[in-house]
Structure formats: C-alpha cells, structure tokens
C-alpha positions in Angstrom: 0.0 0.0 0.0 1.3 3.4 -1.0 1.8 5.9 1.9 -0.5 8.9 1.9 1.2 12.2 1.3 1.2 14.6 4.3 0.6 18.3 3.9 1.1 21.2 6.2 -2.0 23.2 6.8 -2.5 26.5 8.6 -5.8 28.0 9.6 -6.2 31.5 10.9 -9.6 33.0 11.7 -11.0 36.1 13.3 -14.5 37.5 13.9 -14.9 41.0 12.6 -17.6 43.5 13.5 -18.6 44.3 10.0 -20.9 42.9 7.2 -19.5 40.2 4.9 -19.6 42.4 1.8 -17.6 45.1 3.5 -15.0 42.6 4.8 -14.8 41.2 1.2 -14.2 44.6 -0.4 -11.7 45.6 2.2 -9.8 42.3 1.8 -9.6 42.7 -2.0 -8.5 46.3 -1.8 -5.9 45.5 0.8 -4.4 42.7 -1.3 -4.2 44.8 -4.4 -2.7 47.7 -2.6 -0.1 45.6 -0.7 1.1 44.1 -3.9 1.1 47.5 -5.7 -1.5 46.3 -8.2 -2.0 43.3 -10.3 0.5 41.8 -12.7 -2.5 40.3 -14.5 -6.1 41.4 -13.9 -8.6 38.6 -13.5 -12.2 38.0 -14.7 -14.1 39.8 -13.4 -11.6 42.6 -13.5 -9.5 43.2 -11.5 -9.7 40.7 -8.6 -11.3 37.6 -10.3 -10.2 34.3 -11.8 -6.7 34.5 -13.2 -5.7 37.7 -11.3 -2.1 37.5 -10.4 -0.3 39.4 -7.6 3.4 39.5 -6.8 4.2 39.5 -3.1 7.8 40.5 -2.4 9.4 39.8 1.0 12.9 38.8 2.2 13.8 35.3 1.0 10.3 34.7 -0.2 9.1 36.4 -3.4 5.9 34.7 -4.6 3.3 34.9 -7.3 -0.3 34.4 -6.3 -2.8 33.5 -9.0 -6.6 33.4 -8.2 -7.9 29.9 -9.1 -11.5 30.3 -7.7 -13.4 33.5 -7.1 -16.8 33.5 -5.5 -17.8 37.0 -4.3 -18.5 38.0 -1.7 -17.4 35.0 0.3 -14.5 32.9 -1.1 -11.2 33.4 -2.9 -8.8 30.6 -3.6 -5.3 31.2 -4.9 -2.2 29.1 -5.9 1.2 30.4 -4.9 4.3 29.9 -7.0 7.5 29.8 -5.0 10.7 28.2 -6.3 11.2 24.8 -4.7 7.7 24.5 -3.3 5.6 22.0 -5.3 2.2 23.0 -3.9 0.9 26.0 -1.9 -2.7 27.0 -2.0 -4.5 29.6 0.1 -8.2 30.2 0.7 -9.8 33.3 2.3 -13.4 32.8 3.2 -15.9 35.1 4.9 -18.9 33.7 6.8 -21.9 35.7 8.0 -22.2 35.8 11.8 -25.3 38.0 12.3 -24.0 41.6 12.2 -20.4 40.3 12.2 -18.4 38.2 9.9 -15.8 35.4 10.4 -12.8 35.8 8.2 -11.0 32.4 7.8 -7.7 32.1 6.0 -6.4 28.6 5.3 -3.1 27.6 3.7 -2.2 24.1 2.4 1.4 23.4 1.5 3.3 20.4 0.3 6.0 19.7 2.9 9.5 20.8 2.3 12.5 21.0 4.6 15.2 23.5 3.7 15.6 26.6 5.9 14.7 29.1 3.3 11.4 27.4 2.7 10.7 27.3 6.5 11.4 31.0 6.6 9.1 31.5 3.7 6.3 29.5 5.3 6.6 31.6 8.4 6.4 34.8 6.3 3.3 33.5 4.6 1.7 32.6 7.9 2.6 35.9 9.4 1.3 37.8 6.3 -2.1 36.1 6.5 -2.4 36.8 10.2 -1.3 40.4 9.8 -3.7 41.0 6.9 -6.6 39.7 8.9 -5.6 41.9 11.9 -5.3 45.0 9.7 -8.7 44.4 8.0 -10.4 43.8 11.4 -8.8 47.0 12.9 -9.7 49.1 9.9 -13.3 48.0 9.8 -13.9 48.0 13.5 -12.6 51.5 13.8 -15.1 52.6 11.1 -18.0 50.9 12.9 -17.4 52.8 16.2 
C-alpha cells in the first residue's frame, strides 16, 4: 500500500464586527494595494479568476494566482515559489449576524530547507497580519 502524502496546513480566523460584503471589499482592496497592483487582472476585473499578484518579502518572493473566485465569500489562490511543489490559500468570509468570520487557510506540500521554512513563516505571518489590519480598519469605522 502506498503511503499517503502529508501536507502542512495553517488556519487563521478572526471574527470582525462588519458585514461580509464590507469585509470582502476591504480584503480585496488591501491585497491589491499591498502588492502595488495586479500583474495580470482577473475575470471579473481586476480581482477575479486568473488575477495575479506579486508579493515581495525577504527570501520569499511569490506569485499568487486566483484559481477560484466566489464573491463575496471565497477566494482561492495558488502560490508559485521556487522549490515549493504546492501551496494554495483560501480566504473565506462567513456571516455571523452583524459580524463576519474571516477564515484564511493555507495548504502546503511539505519541504525541509531553511529558506522554505522561513518563507512559510512569512506567509503565515502575512495572512495573520492581513486579517488583523482588516479587522482593525473595519472595526474603527463601525465605532
């Protein structure tokens, strides 16, 4: 029997005191701004299917291409990083009454070198920071 492949997964979530559509719009605007615009605009323009962002950070430059786009609740993207065979991320927004739950999950094919471990930590940190920035921004508007 062939051994099952093991993947690393990361899930970060935070409840935000704002409506789902507002969280969705703020997330997309933040992603576009943080990457200084799209290398390729998607369908629908600019954030949709096929949209490609370049994220630059120390030891971890990466391209993110949107592979599923379901406004206003789910965006799935595939990340291209040298030496990493598979990395996919999903950001999903769930209604919680007047609030929303922003869930960000990342699935990665395991790898072992130090640069990749550093890169994985940067990706984890970027997702967590993005959620915190969006929550802080929207919750300050609501008050």
